[in-house]
N, C-alpha and C positions, 0 to 999 in steps of 0.2 A: 703397846697393849691398848692404850686409849684410842689410837688411830684405828686399830682393828675393830674395836667395839663400835666406833663411829661409822665405819664402813658397813658393818652388819646392820646398824640402825638405818642408814640411808637405803640399803638394799631392800629391807623390809618395807620402808615407807614408799619406795618406788612401786613395789608390788601392790600395796594397799591403795595407791593413787591411780592405778591402771583402770581404764573403763570397765565397769561391771566386774571388778575384782571380787565383790561379795558373792558372785556366782561360781567362782573357781572351786574345784573339788577340795583343794588343800588350804582354803582360806582360814579354817579354824587352827590348823597347826602353825600357820604363819602368825596369826594373832597371838597365840600363846607364847611363841618365841619372841615376838616384838615386845610384849609386855613384861614377861618374866626374865628373859635373858638379855635383850638388847636395851632395856631401860626406857622403852617407849611409853607414852601416856595413853590410857584407854580412851580419853576424850578425843585425842588427836586421831586415833585409829577409827573411831566412830565417824568423826567428821570427814576423814579421807574417803571412807567407804561410801557414805551417804552422798557426798558432793560429787563423786565420780560414778554414781549409779546412772547408767544410760537407759537401761531397761530394754535393750534390743531383743533379748530372748522373749520377754513378756509381750513386746509389741508384735513379734512374729507369731506368738501363740494367739494373741487377740485377732490378728489378721486371718489366721487359719480358721478360727471359730466363725468369723464373718463369712469366709468362703463356704464353710459347711452350711451356714444358715441361708446363703443365697444360691445354693446348689440347684441345678435344674430339677424341678419336681417331677418331670416326666421321665427321668432316668430310670430304666428298668433295673430291678435288683440283680446283682451279679454282673452287670455290664462293665463296671469298673469299681471293684471293692477296695482299691488302694486308699488308705486313709490320707487325706490331704492335711497332714500335720507337719510339725517342725522337722521331724526325722525324714519325712518324704522329701521336703524341699532341700534339706541339707544334703541328702544323698544325690539329688539331681545336680546341685552345685558342684559337689565333689566329682561326679562323673563328667561334668562339662569341663572342669579345669584340671582333670587328672593328668599327671606327667609321669609315665612309667620310669623314665631314665632318672629323674630326680629321686623317686622313691627307692630305686635300686641302689643309688649312690649312698643313701642312708644306711642300707643294709651292709654295704661294703665298708663303710667308714666306722661302723660300730663293732666293738669286740663282742658285745652281747646283743641279743634280740631286744629291740625297743619295747618298753613296757606296754605301750599302747596297742601293740599287736595282740597281746593276750586279752586286752579289754575288748577289742573288736571281735576276735574269734569266739569269745565266751557269750557274746550277745547275739540274739537271733537277727536283729536288724543289721548289725555289723557284718554278720556272716553273709547275709543276702547282698550287701554292698560288695563284698569280696567276690561273690559269684558273678554279679553283674559286670564288675570290672574285668574279671578273669576271662569272661566270654569275649571281650573286645581286645584286651591286651594280653595275648597268649604267651608272649615271650618275657613277661616280667618276672624277674627272680623273686622279688618280694611277694608278689601275688601267688606264685607257685609255692613258695614257702608257707604262706598263710593257708592255702588250700590243704597242703600236706599236714599242717598242724591241726586243722579242723578234722581231718580224717583220723589223726592220731588221738584226738580228744573223744572219738567215738560217735561222730555224726555221719556214719556211713550211709544210713538210710536217707538222711536229708540231702546229702551230696548226690546220691543216686537219683533222687527225685528231681534234681535240677535238669537232668536230661542232657541235650546235645551241647549246651553252652560251654561245658567243661571238657568236651571231647578232645580238645587240643592237649590236655594234660594226660599222658598215656596211663599213668597209674590210676588216675581218677576214671578215665574212660574204661579201663579194664574192669574196675569194680562196678561201674554203672552197667556195662553190658552184661556182666555176670548176674547182677540183680534182676535185670530185665528177663534174661533167659530162664532164671529160676521161676519167675512169675508166669512165664509162658506155658509151663507144664500145668495142665488143669484149668487154664483160663477159658472163659466163655468166648464164643466167636467175636463178640463186640470188644471184649478186653484184649483178645489176641490181636485184633486189627489196630487197636490203640497202641499196644506195645510194639507192634511191627512198624507203625508209623514213626515212633520215637527212635527205634533202632535204625531205620532208614536215614533219618536226619543226622544222627550222630555218627553212623558208620561211614557215610559218604562225604565227610568233611575233608578227607585227605587220603592219600594212598595207604599210609601205614594203618589208619583206623579201618579202612575197608578190608585190607588183606588180613588183619588180625581177626576181624569179625568172621570172615569167610573161613579162616582156618579153624576157629572155634566151632563154627556151625558144621563144618565138614566132619570133625571128630564126633560131635554130638549126634550127627545124622545116623550113626550106626548104633545108637542107644535104643532103649525100649520105646522112647517117644520120638524116634528119629523122623517120623513124617512131619511133625510140627516144626522141627528145626530145618528140614529140607525146604518146607514152604517159606519160612522166614528168609532163608538164604537166597531163594529164588526171587522173592520180593525185593530184597536189598539189591540183588544183582540187576534186576530190571530198572529199579530207581536210579542206580549208578549209571547204567547204560544211557538212560534218557538225558542225564546231566553231562556225561563225559564221552559218550559215543562208543565207537567200535573197540577201543582199547580195552574196555571192561570185559567184553566177550572173549577177547583173545587171552585173558587171564583165566578164563573159566576152567580149562583142563587142570590147572594147578590145584584146584580145590576139590576135585572129584574124589570121592571115597575110594580107597584102595581095597577093593573087595576081591580081586582076582589077579592072576598073573599079568604083569605089565609087558606083554610082548610087543613086537614092532607094529603089528596090525592094529592093536589097541591104541597105540600112540598115534598112528595114522588117523584112526577114527576120531580121536580127540581133537587133532588139529583140523580136520575137515569140519567137525561140528563147530569149532570155534570160528572158522571162516564163514560158515552158514549163519551163525548168530550175529557176526559182525557186519555182514553184507547189508541188511536193512538199515543199519545205523550209519552207514557211510553216505555222506551228502551227495556223492557222485552217482550213487545207484540205489536210491530208496525204493524198496519194494521189488528189487530185481530178483528174478528167478535164479536160484543157485544151481544152474545146469551142470557146471563142471564138477561141483561137489557131489551132486546127486549121482552123476555117472561114476565117479570114483568110489563112492560108498556102495553103489549097486555091485560093482566089481568085487569089492572086499567081502560083502555079505553073501555073494553067490558062490564062494569057494566051498570046498567040502568041509573045511574047518573054519567057519566064520568067527570073527572076533566077538567080544562081549557086546550085547545090545544096550548095556547100561548107559553109555554116553548119549545114545540116540533117544533115550526116554526123558530127556530134559523137556519140560513143558513148552519152552520157546521153540524147540526143534519140531515138536509135534504140531505146534501152532503154525509154523512156517509151511509144513507139508500139507496141513489141512487147508490153509489159505491158498496155496498153490493149486490145489485141486478144485476146491469149492468156490473160490472167487475167480480163478482163472484170468487174472489180468496179464500174466506174463508167460504162461505155457503156450508154446508156438506150434506144437505138434502132438499127435496122438501118441507117438512113441515116448515123448517126455511124460505125458500123463500116465501111461502104462508103467513107466519106471518108478514114478512116485507112488502109485497104487501098490506095486509089488514091494517096494521098500517099506512103506507105511504098514502094510499088512504083516510083514515079518517082524517089524519092530514091536508092534503092540500085541502080537499073538504068541511070540516065542516064549517058551518056558525053559529057561537056561539053568540047569542044575549042575553045570560044570564046576563052579567055584567050590561046591561041597562034595565033589567027586562023582556027581551024576552025569546025565547026558543032556543034549540039546534036543528039545521037542518042537518041531515046526509043523506038526500035523494040522494045526488050525489055520495056517497061513492062507491056504487056497480059499477056504470058506470066508475068512475075513476079507480077502480081496474081493470076493463076490458081493459081500455086503456093502463094501465101499462103492463098487460100481453101481449097485442097485440104488444106493442113497443118492448118487450123482443123478441118476435117472429121475428119482422122485423130486429132487430140487429143480431139475430142468422143467418138469411138468408144472410144478408149483409156480415157477417164475413166469409161466405163460398164463397163470390164473386158472388152470384146469383143475376141476374138483374130482376127487377120487371116487371110483365106484366102490361097491361093497367088497368085491374081490380085490381091488387095489388096496383097500384099507387093511384087509387081512394080510396081504403081502407086506405092506408098509410096517405093520406091527412086528412082523417077523424080522424084517430088515433092521428096524430101529432097536431091536434088542441088543444089537452090537454097539458097545460104547463108542467106538471110533466112527461108526456110521452116524450115530446120534450127534456126536460132536461136530461132524461135517455138516449136518443139516442145520444146526444152530449157527455155524459159521456162515453158511449161505443165507440163512434167514436174516442175520444181522445186516448183510449188505442190502437186502431188498426192503426191510421193514423200518430201519432206523433213519432213513433219509427223509427229512421233511419236504424236500423238493419233489421227490417222487409222489408223495401224497397230494401235493398241490397241483401236479400235472394233469390229473383227471380222475374220473370215477373208475376207470378201468383197473386201477391199481388195487381197488378193494378186493377184486377176485384173487390177486396175489396174496393179500393179507389173509383172506379166508383159507386159502390153500396151505399156507405155512402155519396158520393157527391150528389146523388139524394135525399136522406133523408134530408140532410142539406139544400138543395134548397127548400124543402117544409117548413122547420122550419123558415127560415129567414123572409119571409113576414108576418108570423102569430104571432111572439112573439118578440115585441120590447125590452122586458126586458132581452132576451137571446142573443141580438145582440153583446153585449160586449164579452160574452163567445164564441160566434160563430166566431167573429173576431180573437180572440186569437187562436182558434182551426185551422182556415184556414191558418194563417201565420205560426204556428208551423208545420202544414202539409207541407207547401211550403218549409220550412227549411229542413224537414226530406227527402222530395223528392229530394231536391237539384236541379241540372240541368240534372238529368239522364232521366227524363220522361217529356219532354217539353209539349207534348199534354195534359197530365193530369194536369200539373202545370198551363197551360192556363185555364183549366176548373175551377180550384180552384181560380185563379185570377178573373175569371168571378163572382164567389161567393163573393169575396171581393168587387167587384163593386156593387153587389146586396146589400150588407150590407151598402155601402156608400149611395145608393139610399134610403135606409130606415132610414137614419139619424145618424148612428154611424160613423161620419166622423173622429173625432179626434182619436179614438182608432185605426181605420184602418190605418190612416196616420202614427201614432206613431209606430205601429208594422211593417208596410211595410217599413218604413224608415230603420229599423234594418235589415230586410230581403234583401233590395236592395244593401247592401254593398258587398254581394258576389253573387248576382243574375246574370244570363245570360242577357246581354243587350236586346236580342230579347224578352225575357219575360217581361222586363221592358217596352219595346215599346208596347207590347200587352196590358198591363195594362193601359198605358197612353191613348191610343186611345179608349179603351173600356170605360174608365172613362170619357173622353171628349164627347163621344157619348151619354153616359147615363146621364151625369150631365151638363145641359145647364147653360149659364150665367144667372144672375150674380154669380161670384165666391167670396168666402171669400179670404182675403189675405193669410191666413194660408194654404188653399187648393192650391191656385195658386202658392205660394212659393214652396210647396212640389213638385208639378208637374214640375216646372222649374228645380229644383234640379235633378229630375229623367230624364228630357229631356237632360240635360247636360251630365249626366252619361251614358245615353242610346245611345248617338250619333244620335239624331234626325236630319234628313236632309230633306229638301223639295224635293230634286231631287232623293230621294231613289226610286228605281224601284217599280211601282205599287201604289205609294202614291196618285197620282192624280186620278188614275182609281178607287181607293177605297174610295175616298172622304176624305182621311186623311189630305191632304193639307188644305182643307176648314175648317176642325176642328181646325187646328193649327192657321189659320188666325182669326177664331172666338175667340179663346183663347187669342191671342195676342191683339186683339181689346178690349176685356173685361178687360185685365190687365191695360189698360190706365186709367181706372177709380179707380184703387186700390192704397191705400197708404200702402206700405209694411213697417211694424214695427215688428221686426228690419229690416233695409234696406237690399236689396239683396246684396250678395257679388259681387265682380267684374266680375267673370265668368258668374254668372246668369244674371246680369244687361246687360252685353254685348250680351249674347244669346238672351234675350228678345228684345233688341234694333234691333238686326239683324233680328229677327223673325217678328217684326213689319214693317220692311222695306224690307222684303222678300229677305234677304241676307244670308239665311241658306243654304249653298251649300254643 
């Protein structure tokens, strides 16, 4: 009995003599046991604790405070908001020295879950460490167990917010993608773009995640908000194809919605479409014209009972056909061109009521084919720099009322206007720019679904022109304002923000005043914040010569007054807030 008491006393003293024992969580319980049960002396306990106090934790805390005080004063807020404290550096040490096999052996050797797991999962910093480690060590049993425990404890939203790092855990991935897809319904264009970006990253990490995402989206595409989910599915598909090549497109038929009878011809169309989609992704034949597939598809769709046109209406298929016609890098004969026109016209104009017991209506195919041919002629003339007569303009407006003809013109314009080399070759290209400018101006008011593509084309053209042709650049900025007027605000602002970093201030001022003249209050905070940034960069001044004569000062005052009603989230930075305050008090000198 005496020996047992002596052993307990020695064990307690060894604990109290350990470095920094006073900082251990259970030091009080050991002290009580040492004094009350083991017969230890309080004086000895105090001496042991004080003599062996090293203060490593306090030294670490002091160094962290020094680091904060010596932090780079020019660091912008939000550039790195991670607190440089003890927890941060401890996490970094753990991540650097982490051994998944050793940790898993602990789980296998214990009958019960180690108590410290609950401590980690109940603490926000501990959970973040688990997420970080799980993103790297995807096969760790202990980390997988910890993530499942976090989910069981009710932190679903937090896990979903982690994004693609946890995509390797299928249960976590499924909850994450479900949360993202719920948010997609009713999201703004900017929010939808951010959600799609997160889904692309997480869904393309492996075959099982990609297939699961596409199967979910395929089912959702037939719901009330199906168009949103079809767009997300196509964006994920394109992202995966860029990373993994032709194999992704060959999977495409497996995810198509089953909306009508699956006959042999429909299966043939699916396979041919998959081959067409895969062809540009193959390294041996990038940009090759799918002549064999076009010939077989033409034969299938020329029968008295053609298969469903649904597989052919994939955006990438339409893009391939438009590029084949309007870029013409690979079409070698007029016969091939006629086959593509015939097929494209039937695909976009067919009204197929057969799935619901109706009939197939191809009455618009001939007119659509005529519009495509006329659009090709317009692009041919524009590529020569020929300006349209009044009669030609009337014809062009009629031709460009067809969506497929308008899409073809934008495809052709992208090849002629977005190359910086062509603009540097000589002044003759300015005529080409003016000719396509007129065609784009006809398209913007007529086709809201093409505004996104038009906005990208306009800004890419501005970048290609650079500051060498200010007159032409101003006319393309006027087109950007026209796109704004017709509702594509967020895309224009997003792309122009990138252009403005290197733009001539005079061009920025031109856009600002054209936008203020075209877009009356009330303004959104997003739009007003963008204009304030441009105004600061462009050097807007109320006393600039000609401003009062041109009415520009009145536009600025109207804008400043409208901004009083806005709640800017995130708030304006110091420079923008000061500029707006001066503008509202007419102190912009």
